[in-house]
C-alpha positions as CSV (number, residue, x, y, z in Angstrom):
1,M,108.5,81.6,131.8
2,A,107.7,79.1,129.1
3,R,110.6,77.8,127.0
4,R,110.2,78.5,123.3
5,S,111.1,75.9,120.7
6,S,114.3,76.3,118.7
7,S,112.3,76.6,115.5
8,E,110.8,79.9,116.8
9,A,114.1,81.7,116.3
10,I,114.2,80.6,112.7
11,A,110.6,81.7,112.2
12,W,111.4,85.2,113.6
13,L,114.6,85.4,111.4
14,L,112.6,84.6,108.3
15,F,109.9,87.1,109.4
16,S,112.3,89.9,109.8
17,A,114.2,89.1,106.6
18,G,111.0,88.9,104.6
19,G,109.6,92.1,106.1
20,M,112.8,94.0,105.2
21,A,113.0,92.6,101.6
22,S,109.3,93.2,101.1
23,A,109.4,96.7,102.4
24,L,112.4,97.7,100.3
25,L,111.7,96.0,96.9
26,I,108.0,95.4,96.4
27,P,106.9,99.0,96.6
28,V,109.4,99.9,93.9
29,L,108.3,97.0,91.6
30,L,104.6,98.0,92.2
31,L,105.3,101.6,91.4
32,L,107.2,100.8,88.2
33,F,105.1,98.0,86.8
34,G,101.7,99.1,88.4
35,V,101.7,102.8,87.9
36,L,104.6,104.5,86.0
37,F,104.8,102.1,83.0
38,P,101.0,101.7,82.5
39,L,100.4,105.4,82.7
40,G,103.2,106.2,80.3
41,W,105.1,108.4,82.7
42,L,108.2,106.2,82.0
43,A,108.9,104.3,78.8
44,P,108.4,100.6,79.6
45,P,111.2,98.2,78.7
46,A,110.8,96.2,75.6
47,Y,109.6,92.6,75.9
48,A,112.8,91.3,74.5
49,H,114.8,93.3,77.1
50,L,112.7,92.0,80.0
51,L,113.0,88.5,78.7
52,S,116.8,88.8,78.5
53,V,117.0,90.2,82.0
54,L,114.7,87.5,83.4
55,S,116.8,84.8,81.7
56,N,119.7,85.6,84.0
57,P,119.7,82.8,86.7
58,F,121.1,85.2,89.4
59,L,118.0,87.5,89.0
60,R,115.7,84.4,89.1
61,I,117.3,83.3,92.3
62,L,116.9,86.8,93.8
63,L,113.2,86.9,92.8
64,L,112.7,83.5,94.3
65,L,114.3,84.7,97.5
66,L,112.1,87.8,97.5
67,F,108.9,85.7,97.0
68,A,109.9,83.1,99.5
69,L,110.9,85.6,102.2
70,S,107.7,87.6,101.6
71,L,105.6,84.4,102.0
72,A,107.5,83.5,105.2
73,H,106.8,86.9,106.5
74,W,103.1,86.6,105.8
75,A,103.0,83.1,107.3
76,H,104.5,84.2,110.6
77,R,102.4,87.3,110.9
78,F,99.2,85.5,110.0
79,R,100.0,82.7,112.4
80,H,100.4,85.1,115.3
81,V,97.3,87.0,114.4
82,L,95.3,83.8,114.5
83,N,96.9,82.6,117.7
84,D,97.0,85.8,119.7
85,L,94.3,88.1,118.4
86,L,91.7,85.5,117.8
87,Q,92.7,83.4,120.8
88,L,93.0,80.2,118.9
89,D,95.8,78.8,121.1
90,R,94.3,75.3,121.1
91,L,94.9,75.1,117.3
92,R,98.5,76.4,117.5
93,T,100.1,73.4,115.9
94,A,97.6,73.1,113.1
95,I,97.7,76.8,112.3
96,G,101.5,76.7,112.2
97,V,101.5,73.8,109.9
98,L,98.9,75.3,107.6
99,C,100.6,78.8,107.5
100,Y,104.1,77.6,107.0
101,G,103.0,74.9,104.7
102,A,101.2,77.4,102.5
103,A,104.3,79.6,102.4
104,A,106.4,76.6,101.4
105,A,103.9,75.6,98.7
106,G,103.9,79.1,97.4
107,S,107.7,79.2,97.3
108,I,107.8,75.9,95.5
109,W,105.2,77.2,93.0
110,A,107.3,80.4,92.5
111,A,110.4,78.3,91.8
112,V,108.5,76.2,89.3
113,V,107.2,79.3,87.5
114,L,110.6,81.0,87.5
115,F,112.7,78.1,86.5
116,Q,110.5,76.3,83.9
């Protein structure tokens, strides 16, 4: 049996944490801000209220964690799809660098947007 690298355990940890956070929180946010508020079924919060809520640094950190974990989940899933399903094993290192690099770049971009 081939020995796995030590970074593989971290990748699976981020994959599972990202999947759990994404599955629990993103559907609620999409339902509220994508369906219920635009259709008028619920009264949307005022802009000043949303601005005051988003000015809380704890909430910004939580949103950053949600975005970063979701991107890490995507990166790991996409990497394994390309490696296993499409049989691109010869490009395993390049695919890993591109997928996890894209997730890191997206997380940095989310941090810039949230904390500017």
